[in-house]
C-alpha positions in Angstrom: -27.5 18.4 7.1 -29.3 21.3 8.8 -30.8 19.8 11.7 -33.0 21.0 14.8 -31.8 20.9 18.3 -33.7 17.9 20.6 -36.4 18.8 21.7 -39.7 17.5 22.8 -41.5 14.6 21.1 -44.4 16.7 20.4 -42.3 18.6 17.6 -42.1 15.1 15.8 -45.4 14.3 13.7 -47.0 11.0 14.8 -45.6 7.7 12.8 -47.3 6.6 9.5 -49.6 3.9 10.1 -47.3 2.1 7.7 -44.0 3.7 8.4 -41.5 4.8 5.2 -42.9 8.6 6.3 -39.6 9.8 6.7 -39.3 12.2 4.5 -42.7 14.2 5.6 -41.1 14.1 9.2 -38.1 15.4 8.0 -39.6 18.6 6.8 -41.8 19.1 9.3 -38.8 19.3 11.7 -37.0 21.2 9.4 -34.8 18.4 7.8 -33.4 18.5 4.3 -35.7 15.1 3.4 -32.3 13.6 1.1 -30.3 13.5 4.2 -32.8 11.8 6.9 -32.4 7.6 6.4 -35.3 5.6 6.5 -35.1 2.4 8.5 -38.7 2.7 9.0 -38.7 0.9 5.9 -37.2 -2.4 5.5 -35.6 -2.2 2.5 -32.7 -4.2 1.1 -29.9 -2.6 2.6 -27.6 -4.5 -0.1 -29.5 -3.6 -3.5 -28.0 -2.1 -6.2 -28.9 1.6 -7.0 -32.1 1.2 -9.2 -31.9 5.0 -10.2 -28.2 4.3 -12.4 -29.8 1.6 -13.9 -32.9 3.4 -14.7 -31.3 6.0 -16.1 -30.8 4.1 -19.8 -34.3 3.3 -19.9 -36.4 6.7 -19.5 -37.4 5.8 -23.2 -39.8 3.4 -21.7 -41.8 6.5 -20.0 -43.3 7.2 -23.6 -44.9 4.9 -24.4 -48.4 2.5 -23.1 -46.5 -0.4 -21.2 -46.9 -4.0 -21.6 -46.1 -6.4 -19.1 -45.4 -9.4 -20.3 -41.8 -9.3 -21.4 -41.4 -8.7 -17.7 -43.5 -11.3 -16.4 -42.1 -14.2 -18.5 -38.7 -13.2 -17.1 -39.8 -12.8 -13.4 -41.6 -16.0 -13.7 -39.2 -18.1 -15.2 -36.9 -16.7 -12.2 -39.5 -17.8 -9.6 -40.1 -20.8 -11.5 -43.4 -20.5 -11.7 -45.9 -20.6 -15.5 -46.5 -17.1 -16.3 -50.3 -17.6 -16.7 -50.5 -18.0 -12.9 -48.3 -14.6 -12.1 -49.1 -11.3 -12.1 -47.5 -8.0 -11.7 -48.6 -5.6 -9.5 -48.2 -1.9 -8.4 -46.4 -2.7 -5.5 -46.8 -5.6 -3.0 -49.7 -3.4 -1.5 -51.4 -3.5 -4.4 -51.0 -7.2 -4.7 -52.8 -7.4 -1.4 -55.8 -4.7 -2.4 -56.5 -7.0 -5.7 -56.3 -10.4 -3.7 -58.2 -9.2 -0.6 -60.9 -8.3 -2.4 -61.2 -11.1 -4.6 -61.3 -13.4 -1.8 -63.0 -11.3 0.8 -62.7 -13.1 3.6 -59.7 -13.7 6.0 -58.2 -14.5 9.5 -55.4 -12.3 10.3 -53.9 -13.2 13.6 -51.8 -10.6 15.3 -49.3 -9.2 15.7 -49.3 -9.1 11.6 -49.2 -6.6 8.7 -52.6 -3.8 8.4 -52.9 -4.0 5.0 -54.8 -7.3 5.0 -57.9 -5.9 7.5 -57.9 -2.9 5.6 -58.6 -4.6 2.3 -60.5 -7.6 3.3 -64.6 -7.6 3.9 -64.4 -9.7 6.2 -61.6 -10.9 9.2 -63.2 -13.6 10.8 -61.5 -17.1 12.6 -62.1 -19.7 10.7 -61.5 -18.4 7.5 -58.5 -18.5 4.9 -55.5 -17.4 7.3 -53.2 -13.8 5.7 -49.4 -14.8 6.8 -46.5 -12.6 6.4 -42.9 -14.6 5.9 -40.9 -13.9 7.9 -43.4 -12.0 10.2 -44.1 -8.8 10.6 -42.8 -7.4 12.6 -41.2 -10.2 14.6 -39.6 -11.4 11.7 -40.1 -14.8 12.3 -40.3 -17.5 9.4 -43.0 -20.1 9.5 -41.9 -23.4 10.0 -42.2 -26.1 6.4 -45.4 -27.3 7.8 -47.0 -24.4 8.4 -50.0 -23.3 6.0 -52.3 -20.3 5.5 -54.1 -19.1 1.9 -52.4 -16.4 1.8 -48.7 -16.5 2.2 -46.8 -12.7 2.0 -42.9 -13.4 1.3 -42.4 -9.6 0.8 -38.8 -10.4 3.1 -38.7 -14.1 2.0 -36.5 -13.8 -0.1 -33.8 -11.4 1.9 -34.4 -14.0 4.8 -33.5 -17.1 2.7 -31.6 -16.5 -0.2 -34.5 -18.0 -2.3 -37.8 -16.6 -3.8 -40.5 -18.3 -2.3 -41.4 -21.2 -0.2 -43.2 -23.2 -3.1 -46.4 -23.6 -1.4 -48.1 -23.9 -4.9 -52.0 -24.6 -2.9 -52.0 -20.6 -1.5 -51.5 -17.5 -3.0 -48.5 -16.2 -3.0 -47.7 -12.4 -2.8 -44.2 -10.7 -3.2 -42.5 -7.0 -3.7 -39.8 -6.6 -5.5 -39.8 -2.9 -3.9 -38.0 -4.4 -1.2 -35.9 -6.4 -2.4 -34.7 -4.2 -4.6 -35.0 -0.9 -2.5 -36.8 1.0 -5.1 -40.0 2.4 -3.4 -40.8 4.8 -5.1 -41.0 2.9 -8.0 -43.9 0.3 -6.9 -43.0 -3.4 -8.1 -44.8 -6.4 -6.9 -46.6 -9.4 -7.7 -49.1 -12.6 -6.9 -48.6 -16.0 -7.6 -52.2 -17.1 -7.9 -52.7 -21.0 -7.2 -53.9 -21.7 -11.0 -53.7 -19.6 -14.2 -57.8 -19.3 -14.2 -57.6 -17.5 -10.0 -54.8 -15.5 -11.8 -57.1 -14.4 -14.7 -59.3 -13.1 -12.1 -57.1 -10.8 -10.4 -55.8 -9.1 -14.1 -59.7 -8.7 -14.5 -59.1 -6.5 -11.1 -56.4 -4.8 -11.7 -56.5 -1.4 -13.4 -55.3 -1.6 -16.9 -51.5 -0.2 -17.5 -51.0 -0.8 -13.7 -47.3 -1.1 -13.4 -45.6 1.6 -15.2 -43.4 1.2 -17.9 -40.0 2.2 -16.1 -40.6 -0.5 -13.7 -40.8 -3.1 -16.2 -38.4 -2.4 -18.3 -36.3 -3.0 -15.4 -37.1 -6.0 -14.1 -34.4 -7.9 -16.4 -31.7 -5.4 -15.3 -32.2 -6.2 -11.9 -33.1 -10.0 -12.2 -29.5 -10.1 -13.8 -28.3 -7.9 -10.9 -30.2 -10.0 -8.2 -28.1 -12.1 -6.1 -30.6 -14.1 -3.5 -28.2 -16.0 -1.8 -25.5 -13.2 -1.6 -27.7 -10.9 0.2 -29.1 -12.7 2.3 -26.0 -14.1 3.6 -24.7 -10.6 4.0 -27.8 -9.8 5.8 -27.2 -12.1 7.9 -24.1 -11.1 8.7 -24.9 -7.3 9.1 -28.4 -8.1 11.5 -25.9 -9.5 13.7 -23.7 -6.9 14.1 -25.9 -4.4 14.4 -27.8 -6.1 17.3 -24.4 -6.8 19.0 -24.0 -2.9 18.6 -27.5 -1.9 19.9 -27.2 -4.7 22.7 -23.7 -3.2 23.7 -25.5 0.1 24.4 -27.7 -1.6 26.8 -30.7 -2.1 25.0 -33.2 -4.6 24.9 -32.8 -5.9 21.4 -34.4 -9.0 19.0 -33.0 -10.5 16.1 -35.3 -11.5 13.3 -35.2 -13.8 10.8 -35.6 -10.6 8.2 -33.8 -7.5 7.0 -34.9 -5.8 10.9 -34.1 -5.8 14.5 -36.9 -4.8 17.1 -36.1 -2.9 19.9 -37.6 -2.8 23.3 -38.4 -0.7 26.3 -36.8 3.1 24.7 -39.8 5.0 25.4 -39.7 7.5 22.2 -36.7 6.7 20.7 -38.5 7.3 17.3 -39.4 10.8 18.7 -35.2 10.8 19.5 -33.9 9.5 16.7 -35.9 12.0 14.1 -34.0 14.9 14.9 -31.0 13.4 14.2 -32.1 11.9 10.9 -32.8 8.7 11.8 -36.6 7.2 11.4 -37.7 4.5 12.4 -41.1 2.5 12.8 -42.7 2.3 16.1 -44.6 -0.3 16.7 -47.9 0.7 18.7 -49.8 -0.2 16.0 -48.4 -3.3 15.7 -50.0 -4.2 19.8 -46.4 -3.8 20.5 -46.1 -0.2 22.3 -42.5 0.4 23.4 -40.9 -0.9 21.1 -38.9 -0.1 17.7 -38.7 -2.1 14.2 -35.4 -1.1 13.0 -34.8 -1.7 9.5 -30.8 -2.5 8.8 -28.8 0.1 7.2 -26.2 0.7 4.8 -22.9 -1.1 6.1 -21.6 2.3 5.4 -24.4 3.7 7.6 -23.9 1.5 10.9 -21.9 3.5 12.7 -23.8 6.6 12.0 -27.4 5.3 13.6 -25.6 3.5 16.2 -24.2 6.4 17.5 -27.5 8.2 17.4 -29.3 5.6 19.1 -26.5 6.1 22.0 -27.0 9.7 21.9 -31.0 9.1 21.4 -30.9 7.1 24.9 -28.8 9.7 26.9 -31.4 12.0 26.6 -33.5 12.6 30.1 
């Protein structure tokens, strides 16, 4: 990997509001984008290689996509009626569609910023939008807590179950996160009833989800092991947290597939030239904190070594 000498934080581009900007930062620093570990995007470190599965489904790129077979397959796994399930072009589109439909909502910070971006009105007392586990804190909601909209992008990875099963609420999911396929874009909405789901379909652009993504729903479901993944994530998270704490840093474990590291000024800027991208939490209202997604197990030592070197810099 080509790497610049460690230098001023000013050489590193400012953070993207949502993270996932590792390739852009790598190019700005003169690094090979394929060598950058993007731990600013919290993807499943145990997901199978979706690109290897995709090779057998490239013929799906030719015809207009039909999302009905994939919808039925996913609905069966989720345990919901297919009429209540709407597949979307990533979790971000699921958020935008439901926010556009509802119009108003309450957002209690710190919280994922896309809710405020897409809601027409954010006000106290409106139906609350909640990520579960919360993003960035990574705390699971208690069973008795409620919301109008549950964003369950990381719920399966935290619990080993697809959904908390709150049928009266909207539930949003991100297969992008679950299957570690950020470029493929695949999410979903579970609506409270079929009429609400039909309203979302009416808002969704025609052929919103591409044919390749739809063709991979079946193979990826066959390869999905929610219980095993959540168990392995908990173990890896514990090892990662212990490694960071062993460096003398403040670290908070979450229930999700990331940890929070505190009070290390400029850690994002120090790690980027070393080929590691992490998520600055300033725009969550948490300055001095970074969110670090769990790396794949084979990259754990590389990440801890980079953090150790970065924190030794003056």
